C-alpha positions in Angstrom: -7.0 -11.7 32.9 -9.3 -14.0 31.1 -9.6 -12.6 27.7 -8.8 -13.7 24.2 -6.4 -16.4 25.3 -9.2 -18.5 26.9 -11.4 -18.6 23.8 -11.1 -21.5 21.5 -10.7 -20.5 17.9 -13.0 -22.3 15.5 -11.4 -23.5 12.3 -12.3 -21.6 9.1 -15.3 -23.0 7.2 -14.6 -22.1 3.6 -18.0 -23.4 2.4 -19.8 -21.1 4.8 -17.6 -18.1 3.9 -18.2 -18.7 0.2 -22.0 -18.8 0.8 -21.8 -15.5 2.7 -19.8 -14.0 -0.1 -22.2 -15.2 -2.8 -25.2 -13.8 -0.9 -23.4 -10.5 -0.4 -22.6 -10.2 -4.1 -26.1 -11.1 -5.2 -27.6 -8.4 -2.9 -25.2 -5.9 -4.3 -26.0 -6.8 -7.8 -29.8 -6.7 -7.1 -29.6 -3.2 -5.6 -27.1 -1.8 -8.1 -28.4 1.0 -10.3 -26.5 2.3 -13.3 -26.5 6.1 -13.5 -25.9 7.5 -16.9 -27.1 11.1 -16.5 -24.6 13.5 -14.9 -24.8 17.2 -14.1 -23.2 19.8 -11.9 -24.5 20.0 -8.3 -26.4 23.3 -8.2 -26.3 23.5 -4.4 -22.5 23.6 -4.3 -20.6 26.8 -4.7 -18.2 26.8 -7.6 -15.2 29.0 -8.0 -14.5 30.3 -11.5 -10.9 30.8 -12.5 -9.9 33.1 -15.3 -8.2 31.5 -18.3 -4.9 32.2 -20.0 -5.0 35.5 -21.9 -4.0 34.0 -25.3 -5.8 30.7 -25.2 -8.2 29.9 -28.0 -10.6 27.7 -26.1 -11.7 30.5 -23.7 -13.3 32.4 -26.6 -15.2 29.6 -28.3 -19.0 30.2 -28.3 -21.0 27.2 -27.1 -24.7 26.6 -27.1 -26.4 27.2 -23.7 -28.2 24.3 -22.0 -31.6 25.5 -21.0 -32.1 22.6 -18.6 -28.9 23.4 -16.8 -29.7 27.1 -16.6 -33.1 26.3 -15.2 -31.6 24.1 -12.5 -29.1 26.8 -11.5 -31.7 29.6 -11.4 -34.1 27.4 -9.4 -31.4 26.6 -6.9 -30.7 30.3 -6.4 -34.3 31.2 -5.5 -35.3 31.9 -2.0 -37.1 29.1 -0.2 -40.6 30.7 -0.3 -40.4 30.7 -4.1 -38.9 27.2 -4.4 -41.3 25.3 -2.1 -45.0 25.6 -1.3 -44.5 24.7 2.4 -41.6 25.2 4.8 -39.0 22.4 4.7 -37.4 22.9 8.1 -38.4 24.2 11.5 -36.4 27.4 11.0 -38.3 28.2 7.8 -41.6 28.0 9.6 -40.8 31.2 11.4 -41.5 34.0 8.9 -42.7 31.8 6.1 -45.9 33.9 5.6 -44.6 37.5 5.3 -47.8 39.2 4.0 -49.6 41.4 6.5 -52.8 40.0 7.9 -54.8 43.3 7.5 -54.3 45.3 4.3 -56.6 48.3 4.9 -55.0 49.7 8.0 -54.8 53.5 8.2 -51.5 55.2 9.0 -52.7 57.4 12.0 -53.8 54.5 14.2 -53.8 50.8 14.7 -57.4 50.3 13.7 -59.3 51.2 10.5 -62.1 52.8 12.5 -59.9 54.9 14.7 -60.2 58.7 14.3 
């Protein structure tokens, strides 16, 4: 069984490891982006819990955030109203739901049928 025991272990090179660490840190700092705007994910279902019956903070009126309400209402729309084109393969089936011919008579399949 020639495995790990046959390999010669190289001694640790602290200068090389420090260079790798410095390069890794500089890459992380270069790609780092500070995010300061936070909001609730509108695509995740939230569970509302009822408050305590005698708590004062459940009855405080707060100003509505129109941007937040717009995001929540937009997330609740059906895909044909959200997007102009289908986003997935499954949405391509049934994306256009309007009939092709609008002036079809009820008695037959063709407008000229008597």
